[in-house]
C-alpha positions, 0 to 999 in steps of 0.5 A: 790696894781694891770676883774670883772663885770663892776660896776656902780658908782651911789651914791645910789649903794655905798653899792653894789659897795663897796663889793669885786668882787666875781669871778664866772668863772674859767676864771676870773683872780681873781681865778688864782692859784697865787691869791688863794695861799694867802688863802692856808696858811691863817685862814679859814674865817667864813662862811659869808665870803666865796666866790665862789672862795673858794668853788672851789679852783684851785690848778694847772694852766691850761696849756693844750689847752682849748677845745671849745664847738664846739670841736675845740681847742683854740689857746694858748695866744700869748707871750708878746714879740709878743703881738703887742699891749702890746709892743706898750703900754709898749714902749710908756709909757716907753718913757713918763716915761723916759722923765718925769724922765729927766725933774724932774731933769732938772727943779730944776737944770735949775732954780738953774743955771739960778737964783742961788737961791736954794729956787726957785729951790726947789719951782719948784721941789715941784710944779712938784711933787705936782700933785702926792698929789692933782691930784691922787684922781680926776685923778683916777675917770676921768680915770674910766670915760673917754676913757683911750686911749684918756687920754694918747694921750692928756696927751702925746701931752700936755706934749710935748707942755709944754716941748717945751714951757719951752725949748723956754723960757730957750733959750730966756734967760728970766727965768720967775719963775711963768711960770716955776711953771705953766709949772711944775704943768701942766706937773706933772698933765698930767703925773699923768693922763698918768700913771693912764690910762696906769696902768688901760689899761694893762689888756685890752691888755694881757690875764688874765694868763699873768698879772703877766708877764706884771706887771713884765715888767712894774715894770722893765720899771719903774725902768729902766726909773728912773735909766736912766732918772736922769743922762740923765736929769742932763747930758743934762743940763750941755750941755744946760739948754733947751736940757732936755726939747727938748729931753723930747718933742721928747720922749713924741711925740714918745710915742704918736706915739706908742699909736696910734698903740694900737688897740681895746678898753682899758676899758670895755664898760660902761653901759648907766647910768646917769653921777654922780658928780666927787666927788661922784665917788671919794667917791665911790672909797674911800668906795670900797677901805675901804671895801677891808680889805686885800688890806687896810692892805697891803697899810698900810704896804707900807705907813709905809715902804715908810716913814721909807725908806725915813728917812733911805736915809737921815740918810745914807746921813748924816752918809756918810757926817759925816764920810767925804764921798762925794756926789758921794759916796751917789750917788753910794749907791742910784744907787745900790739901783735902780739897785737892784730894777730893778733885783727884778722887773725882777724876781718878777713874779717868786716870785708871783708864788711861795709865797702868797701875805701875805707871800711876805708882811710879808717876805719883811718887815722882810728882810728890818728890818734885812737889816737896822741893819748893816746900822747903823754902816757901812759907806763904800759906797760900803758895804752900796750899797750892802745892799741897792741893796738887799733892792731894790731887795725886793722892786722890787719884792714887787711892782710887787706882789702888782701891780698884786694883785691890777689889779686882785682884782679891777673891770675894772670900779674901776681900775683907782681909785684903782691905784690912791689911792694906788699911793696916799698912797704910794707917800704921805707917802714918804713926811713925812719920810725926815722931821721926820728923820731930827729931829731924826738925829739932836737929836739922830745922824745917828746910833741911828736913823737908829736903831730906823728905823729898830725897827719900820720896825720890829714892822711893820712886826710883826703887819702884821704877826698878822693882822686879815685882812692879815690872812683872805686873799684876798677874805675875804668879808667886814663886 
């Protein structure tokens, strides 16, 4: 999973909306060299599938200053490190993500220590994640409908209020399960809206030629927040159950302050058109996504790989336990995976410049399949950690490439829904992995289960290799 012309979302124009965006100018990010690289080693589509970008391929990036019609030379874009709006958006979203990762750990831990009930802790943890499944689609439509800056500001303030209320509740000594469940669901919902709005707003603060670098920075930020947020949340809980929520409230308010400093609009101007029902806009997003054959194939590969990796994580935990290992050793393996993902995210931009999206998808799946095989027999946590670090590296590169592609292919008016669908497919698929792997582990044991997961990943890579949608390339039109 990521501008084109703003597209209306009226139900009567769903057929037009569903057609892939066809760039018409060389300044359109969709015709940048990286994206066209996806066509250079693909089968040439039939004439009815040709687009404007295919008729005039760009083979080399424009690095010389552009001469304006009046004879003046346009200034080169400001580097991201000196782009004030991008830095404020990046930093504000980073603080919000860090706060969210800390409370995601703190909610179940605080409930477990207060009630001594694992079931209550699990219920709160599930409630916090539930919006990832039920809020994504309507949230994406709202991000495309409402002002994205306002969504982030309201969501950030709302998350700060919720975190402060939870902290006050825990300090009072009266842990009300229903109140914590409600707070967890509200916080999770606001977090989904914040993330969707921020993802859709990035192209508004960086020029098209810097989208790849911006996505690299965002993926590295997300990985870093995940690595730092978990120990931060669990560490503060040991000092006091309310402390993670106090820190989260402060972090969310700091994020809001950063966002107030971002200048300009974070979406294109919307045409004056009758407002359609939210359900119709969600349906328009589904139709648009379904018509994107290349994107649909990539998302299917991501969904399958997420299922397999969630199963692999559980299988590794079971294998380490059966070999007499400890919870700390499991943590080492997962931490090294996160560190590898961070390094992969930082280098993801370079890979996207050198390889086509199709090559990255097929290559990533093949490398994952090969790395899974030795996991079936290894039990040493540091050897497993090294393999997981390599797997995480591939995942970090893959996420950057997918994010860049989704941003470039989705029109501004569809970007919120496109991101919501990508996150729903990827996150929703992850829920199925542990359940399936649990049954397989009980019946087959860790070694055969992991070998089965490796075989499934290899089949997925083979399916991607022969997929007509991936061979046709990003610009192949829908039938």
